[in-house]
N, C-alpha and C positions, 0 to 999 in steps of 0.2 A: 272595333269595327273591323282593325288591319288583324288582330286574334281569331275574332269569327270567322272572317272570312279565309281564313289559313284554316283552321281546323276543318272547316266544310271541303274546300280543295285536297287538300291531304287524306282528310279521309274518303273522299271518293278516289280517288286514285291508288292509294292503299288496300282499296275492296278490286279495283282493278289487276291489282300484284296478287293478291291472294284468290282471286278467281282464275290466273295465270296459273298460278302455282296448280291449284285443283286440276284444271284441265291437262297439266302435266305428269300430277297424280293418276289422272284417270286413262291416260298413255302408258302406266307403268314408268315415269321416270321423274325421281327424287334428287333433290338437292344433295350433292357430294357433301358440303359443309352449311352452316346457317351463318359463318362467317367470311366464305369465299366470295370477294369483291365482282368475283367472273360470273357469278352465279351458273355454275356447271352441274351440268344433270348428269344422270348415271343411271343409265337403262338395267330392271329388274324383269329378267324375261320367265314366263310360265315355261312350268315342266314340260309341259309338249308345243313350245315356243317354237316355229319352222324359220325365224327370222336368220339371216345371215349375219354374221358379223361385221361388214359391210353396211346391212340395212339399219345392226344396231348404231352403229356410229352416227351414222345418216338422221335417226332420230335423236338422237344425243344433241347433236349438234342443233338442228333444228329447234329442240322445247327448250337448250340455251339459250339459242337467240331472241325465241319468242318471249321467254320469262325477262331477258336482260331487259328489251326494249323498254316493257311496261315498268320494270324499275327503273331504268334510267330516268321516264318519264316523271315518275315519284317523285325523285332525287331533285331534277328539275324543277316540280314543281314545289317542291319544300323550303329549294333555294333561293326561288324568286319572290316567295311570301316571306321567307325571314330576312331578306332586302328588305320587302315591306313594313315587317313589326319592326326590324332597326329603324327605319326612317320615323316610323310611327312614335318609339320609344327617344330619340333623340329629339323629337318636336315635344315630347311630353317632357322631357328633361330642360328644356329651353323654357316653356310655358311654367312649368312648375320643376326647378331645379330640386335634387334632392335633399340641401339643405332645407328645403320650403315645406320636405312632409316626412322629416324623421322628430321626433318627440320625447318626451321625457318615458312612455310606454316601451320607444323602444331600446333605450338607456338600461331599463330597468332588465326587458327579456335578454339583451345581449350579454348582461351581467351574469343571469342565471345561469348561461351555458357554461361558465366558469366553474359550476358544481363537483362535474366529475373529471374535473379536466379539459382541457382543450381538445379535441380534436382538429385534424387536418380542415375537414370542413366546415366546424363551426368556425375555426378562426379565420378562415376566408371569409364565412359569412358576416362575423365581427367587423371584421377589417375595414368594409366598407363603407361603414357608418363614420367612424372618425374620420375617414378621408373627406367623407360629404361636410360634416362639422365644420370642418378647417377652413381659417382664415384667406382670404384673396393676398395676394403680395403689397396691395393697396392697402389694405383695412392693416396690415400687420405693421406699415410703414407709418399710417397712421396713428398705432399706438405707441410705436419707437418715438415719435414727435409730441408724445404725451397728449394726445389726442383721445377722446372719450366716442366710441362706434356707439352710432344709432341705427344701424341698417343690419345688424345679426339678429337673424330672425329665435325669437321667443323659443323653439321648439330646440333650435339648436343650443342654446343657453338650458335646458332643461336636461335634453339628452345628456349633456356633458356633467351634468350635476347630479343623474340618476346614474348614470354608467362608471363613473369613476367612485363614487358616493357608494356602490354596490359590490364593489371587488376588492378585497384585503388587497397586503402587498405583495404576497406570494402569485396569487392570482394574475393582477398588473405585471408582476414578473416574468412569469412562465408565458404569459401571452405576445410578451415583446421577444422572448427567447424562441417561440414561435416562429414569427414573423420573420426573425432573424436567419432561424434554420432553414427556410425558406428558400435562400438565396436566389431570389427572384425579381424583379423588376418591382411586382406586385408588393410581394414580400417586405421588401425594404421603403415602399412606401407608404404602409401600413404602419410600419415601426416609426417610422418619422411621425406620422399623423397622431399615434399613439403620444408620444412624447409632448405635442406641441398641445393636443389638445388637455392634457393637464395643468401646463403653462399658461394657456388661453384662461382655463377656468380661474388660475389664481388671479385673473388680473382685474380688479375692479371697472375697469375702462370699459370693459365690454359687457354694454349692455348694463342690466340691472338684473341679472340673477348670476353674478359672476364676482369672484372675490374672494381673499383667504378665507372666508367663514364658509364658503362652498364648499372648501376642499377635502378632502374624507378625511374621516377622525386621525386616521394613523396616520395620515402626512403633517397635520397639526400637532399631532403628540411629538410626532419626531424633529419639527422643526423648532420645538420650546425645550428640546433638551439639550442641553448646553455643555454636555460631558464629554468632551473629544477622545476619553478615553475608555469609552465603553465600545471596547472589540465586536462583542454580538451585534447591538444596532449597526455599529460602521459596516461592519462583513455584512447584516443580511439587508440595510438598506439602503447607507448610503454609498457601496459602492456600486447596488444594480439600480439607485434612483438616481446618481450620475448619470449611467451611460442613459439609464430612456431621456431624463430632459435635454441632455448634451447633443441628443440625437433630435431637434423641435424645429429644425431652421434655425429664424431670427426671429423668432415670436418672444417679444421681453413677458415677464411676470409682473404680477402687480406690485404696488409700495412693499407691502408686509411681506409677502414670500420671496420676493428679490433682496430682501433686507437680511432675511433668515438667511437664504440661500449663501450671501456674501459672508455672513458671521460664521457658517459651516465652513467656507473656504480659510476665513481666518482663524476661526478652532483650529481646524486640520494643520495650518503652516505654524501655529503654535507650536506643532508636536517636534520641529525642528529648530526651534528656537534651544540655542548651549545651555540656555536657566532651565531647559523644558525637565532636566532628569533622564531624559530617555536615549537610551544610544540606539534606536533603531524606529526612529517617528512611525514607519509605514509596519510595523508588526503588528496592527491591530487590521489592518488591511488586505492582508491577503488571508489564504487557505495552508491547512498546513502545510498541503504538499506542493506547496509556492518557491518557488527558487528567491534568493532574496531579492534577485532583480526584479523577478516582477512582481513581487509586493512590492517593492519602489515605483515602479510604473504606474499599479495599481493605483497608490497613494495619491504620487503627482497628479496622475490625470481627474482623481476624483475631486480633488479640492480646486484643481483649474477650471475643472466642468462647472464645479458651482459658481465658480468667482465668474467664469465668462457669461453663465446664465445671468445670475444676480446681476450683472453690473449692463445688463443690456436697459435696465431700466434707469432713467438716471431720479427719479423720485426716490427709488432704494439705495443709489449709490449716495444721493444727498442726506437721506440718513440714517447709515454710515458711519459718513463723516462728520455729521455734527451730532449724534447721539439722540436723533429726535427726528421722529414722521413729521408730515407736515401739516399735522394738526396741531402742533406742539404735544407730544404725549411723547416721553422720553423713553428711550426702548429700557425693558427689563432687564438686572443682571449684565447688565452692558458697561464695559471702560473704555471710553470711546481710542483713548490713546494707546492704550495695550491693545486692542485688535487692528485700529490700522498699524500701528506698527508691525504685528504681525504678519497682514499683508504686505507691507512697504519690503520688511526686512525678510522676508522668504526669499530663498534661492532660486527663481522661476524657469523651468524648463526651454518657458517662451522669452527671455531677457526682462521679463514684468510686462509685457504686453496686456494680459485678461486685467493685471490690477491696473496698470497704466489707461484702462478702459473706464475706470472708476472715474477719473477727474479730466481725461483728453476733450469729453463732451461738452465742459464748461468755454473754449472759446468760443465754438460755434453758437451755443446759447447765450453767452455774456457778449456777443457782437450781432446780436442778430437784428435786436431794434424791439423785439416780442415782448412786451411788458412781463406776460408770466413766464417766457422763457428766463429773460433777465434776473428777474426776484430769484429763482430756480439756482440760475449759475452764483448768483450772489450769497444765496444760504449757503451754497454749498464751497464755494473757496473761501467764505470763513472759515467755515470748521477745519478747511486743509489747510488755511495758512494758521489758523489757532495751534493745531495739533501738530507741527512739520515745525513750528519753529519758533515752540516752547520750550523754556532752558527750568522754568521752575517745576517744583515735585520730583519727578522720577527724570527729568530732565530729556523729554520726548526727543528733540535736536541731536543730542548728543549722541542717544541710540542709533539713531539712522544715519548717522556718520561715520558710529561706529559698528555695524552691526552685528559682524561676528567675531571671533577671536581674534583675529589678523586685522583687525581695525577698519574693513572695507566698509565705504559708505555704500549706500544703496543705489547709488548711481554707476557704482562700480559694478555691482553685484547684477543689477537689474537695468540696462541703458533704455532700455527702450522705457521706462516709469519714469524715468528723468525726461525724457521729452517729452512724455505726456505732461509732468509739472511743468514744464515750459511751456506748452499749447494752454495750461491751464490758466497763466497767469496774465498771457498778455492784455486780453481785455483791460487789465488793472496795472499798467505797468505806471502811468502817471499819479495814480493815488498810491501806487507802493511809494512812490518818490516823494511823497507830500502832498499830493493835491485831494482837493475836498472831493469826496465821494461822489456829492449829488452834483456837484457841478459835472463830472465825466459820465454820470448816468449811471451810476452804482450803488445807490443810496445803501441797497441792502448789503453792501459791503464796506463796513465804518468801525473797524475794532475801536474798543472805546480802551485807548492805550495813549502814553504821553507821545509825543513827536518822537523825541529821539531812539526811545524802544522799539516805534514803528521800524525806524531804519532799521538800526542791529536786526529785527526781525526778516526785513526783506534782505539784507546780505546773506542771512541765514538761507532764507528761500533760494536764493542764487546761489547761495555755495549747494544746497545739494542738487540744485539741477545740472551745477558744473559738474558734478562728482562722478560721473558717467567715466572720463577718463578712456575714453573709445578712440585717441587721436590714433592714425594712422595711413598707411597707404590712401589717396582716393579709388572712390569703386564708382561703379556708374551710380548705386544710391546714395553713395555719400563722396560728392566729386570732389567735394576740400577736403576730405581727411579730416573733419570735424568731427566733434560732440555737440552735446546738446548746449553745452555753456557757449562755445563760439557760436552756436546757432542762438543763443538769447541774445548777444552782443550783437548781433546783426539786426535781432527785431528791434531791441534799444537804438541803433541808429537808424531806423527808418521811424519807429517814433520821434525821435528828435527832429528827423526830416519834417516829418508830419506838423510836428506842434510848429517848427517854425514857419511852417505855408499857412499854420491858423494863426499866429501872431502877426503875418505879412496881413490877414484879411482884418484883424481885429486893431490895428494899429492906429488908424485914426480915431475909432470912438472907444478903442478901451486899451490906451497906452498900458494899464495897469497889468491887464491879464497878458500882454504881451511879454511884459517883465516876467513875471509869475511860470508863463510856459519855458522864460530861458531858466531859472531856477529850477522847475524839474526834471531839465530835460540834461543839465548837468549834473544835477545829485543823481540823476536815474544813472548814467554812465559812470561817476564813481561807485554807485551802487552794485552796476553791472562788474566792476574791475574788482572792485573786492570780492566778488562769489566766486568769480575764477581765480583770482589769488589763492583765497580761503579753500578753494580746495587742493589745489595744489599746496599748500602747505599743510592740511589734513592727509594728503597722502605721502608729505615726505617725515609727517611724524608717524603712521603708520610704518615706514620703512627705516625709521629710528635715525632720524638725521640727529647728530648732539647737540648740545645745547649752543655752543658757542655758533653751530650756524643758523641756527634756529634765530638767536638774535642778532645775527645779522640782515636777517630776511626782508626788514623793511628798507633797509640800504639796498638793496641788491634788488628787490622789487623797482625799484624808484630808476635803478640804473635799466630794466627791461622796458618799463614803459618810455623813457626817452630815447633807447636806441634808434638808429635811424629807419630800421624797420617797421619799428612803431610808428612812426609818422606815416607811414602810408596805411597804416590800420588802427581801429580804433583800441583794439588792443593785440600783442603778440599773440599768433596763432601758436599752439603748447606747443606743437613740434619744434620751435626754438628752444623752449627751455629744455630737451634733451639736447638740441645742438650743442646750449652750455654748458653740459656737463663735464668737458674735457677736463678741467683743471675742480673738478667740484664731485666726483662719483656718488659720495653719499645724500648728494643735495641737486639732482640731475636738474630740477625747476630753477634753478636759481646760476645766476651769471656771475662768475668770479668778480669780487667786490674791485677790483683793479683793473676790470675790462669793461671800459665804455665804450667799447666800438661796435659796430652793427653784429647783429645778430641773422645770419641770412635763414628765411625760412619760404613756407607757400602762402600767403594770405588769404584770407578768405574773399568770396566772391565780391563780399558788400566793401567797398574803403571807407576810412572815416579819418580822425584826427586822435591822436594817440594821448589824449587826457585831459588836455592843457586848458586852460579858458577859451584862448584862440581857437584852439581848433574844436570845440565844445558848439563855439559861435559860426565857425565855418557850415557848422551840418545846420543851423536854426536859420541863416543868413541863405540859403544856398534853399532851405523850405520857404522861407519867406520869398523869394524871387519864384519858384513854382506857384507859391500859393495867389502873387500877383500879377503873374504871368506878366511881365513888364517886356516888352520887346526892345532887343539891343539894336543900340546905332550902328549903323554900315559900317563896316571895316575898324568896328574896336574889337580888343580882345574877348568882350563878351560873346561875340557873334559866335564863336569855337564853339561856345557852351551849349550849343541849340543846334537840333537834328533840322533837315531840309521842311519838314512839317511844321516847324516851330515852337516843338516842345523841348524843354531843356532835357540834353543828356544825361543820365546817373551820375552821382560825383562820382563816383569810381572811375568813370571814362573820363569825366572833367580833369581828375586829379593827375590819372597817368598820363593825358596829353600834354599836362601841363606842362613847359620846362625850367620855368622858373621855380623860389620857392614856395612854402605854403602861405607865406604872411604875405607875400606880393599878391598871390591868387586871392588870400580873404580883403585885402583890401582893394583889389579890383571889384568884388562881387557887392562889397559896401556902397564904392561909389555905383555901379548900376542899380543897388538899390534905391540910392538916392531920398531914402528917409531918415533922418537924424535923429528924431525921437524914436523910431523903433530901433535904430542902432541903439541908443544907447541902452537902452530897455535890455537891448540883447546881450550886451556887454558887461554890464551889472548885474542880470541873470545867473550868466555864465559863470562869472568871479563868486560870486553869494553860493551859487547852487553847490559846486565843485567843491568848493573850503565847507561847506555845511554836510556835504554826506563824506570828505574823508574825516570829518571833526567824528563824526559819529558811529564809524566802523572801523578798524583796521583787522584787516586778517592777518596779520603776524601777531596779533594780541590774543592770545588766549581768552582771557578775559571779556572778551567783547564775540568772542563765537561763539561759546558754551556757556554763557553766563546770561 
């Protein structure tokens, strides 16, 4: 109706303008220019015309004014109806959004326009439809959460299938180039929608007409070509495809396509491995005219984009870490240990942030309480734990601790990856220390290995985490100047406190579990210390510490643990290790054997004990006090431990405010707890657990660290 009314009104007004022009013509006045917005008229006199120049000027003025007034009326009428049409279109878009009107036929028609190359008009026409078919932010978040979408119109799914399915790689990449070359907001939006559309089509959770099998045949053929030395394929498809899907917002791919993208990233990373035999891993990624730096940039950017996009899918990351899809089907031609090793050992420009995205999600999923998410996290962590801590066969753990010819560990090369490994381990700390998987809600993570082997593997995992060696001056992002290892130790202290709180709650009904929690806590702390010292020991081996110095390591580590500074923190900040370098330049992390004194250093924020049974028990008793919510007697020492709101202060604050020795403080806490049976369980557990942890792993003994 709006269009009909506009057509009638504009047609009538246009007829008036044409009539005015005809009238002017009869007065021998004509337009100076068809494009002149002032509608200026010029008088053309007859041969015998007797008008004076002044009379001619006046006639031209009158005719110009008359015709322009009619033209202005036409412009006003057109503008008014344009507003009405826009309102009608907006209303139509509200009732029937573009996503509800596109179809498979639109997809085929849009793809057919590529036959003779994309004109500017064709590209602009086509660009609107992938954008209309795009997912909302809420829908993308649902996919990121692993949910299936039920509100994507069938027409959108069919459009994506037909559009991408009828374009070859050159046609698709040239359309992206056309969008990018526009250098306009619309062009940028269409380019992003083009990448997102292909990623969306690959995701089996987008309705019922999407998934790997709906991707264009050339994409599937590319995905299943695992030759990382195929230069033509890499230049013609890998590089431009990475640019396309790398600009796709945050939409996650499906399980199969995401897994293939991660495999492509790892395969590309394998080219930089020092045993690959390739002097220039980027050689297949650049053109002949590219300078080496440009080719290297293309190489790094391409494989990072594949890793980033593939890592958006947790199920794809799990398939990569385990070597199996969710349905149990094994990945074809896939050596899990090798491929994970390539992804973790590569020296990523982002410090391992993209590689870390393969595992950092495990913390949230594992602690979510959602059975589906927990099961997925358990599968992923099982694969991660098995791969990174294995010393059988090719000795993956040793490879990760010696990722390059300098012997650098993966944490030193990729500190963000070390942080991600720490994140992934947090839901499993009690299990890693020897707890039952089912009891702690993670029955999907239950390695079929003897307890002592489980302890050794846990210490290896903690060693990998602590291998970042990024200790330095405090910054806004890192206020304590600590790395992933020290952060993990804080997490272990927090877990110890939580265990103590649980022990307090279970004291009356299940005293055996209280003792078990004490054992786990002590064992966990010993394993955490082993990881920290193991990483530092490996660093010294990399720096060629001599045999005698390495043999003295065990004694010197004990000196550090028993130093006065260590009494304030669970383990000395590794900055202290550097301070102890004065007498032993070759082994700066070790105190001289004859130096039993204190080592000054800036302690981490969370304070705790130095690793003895008494110090372990302090954390547990503190947790039990918090769990039992005991009110202190007025005037007692315990009263100073509580804030005005009745809540216990952090243990670090209590320790810093206490003027006596730690034994006196522990005794006061035990008296405040007042439960002899619980105290006996905590004491017995810390003694047993501490011994067990140290017995099973000695970071200064290479036979336990690498075999």
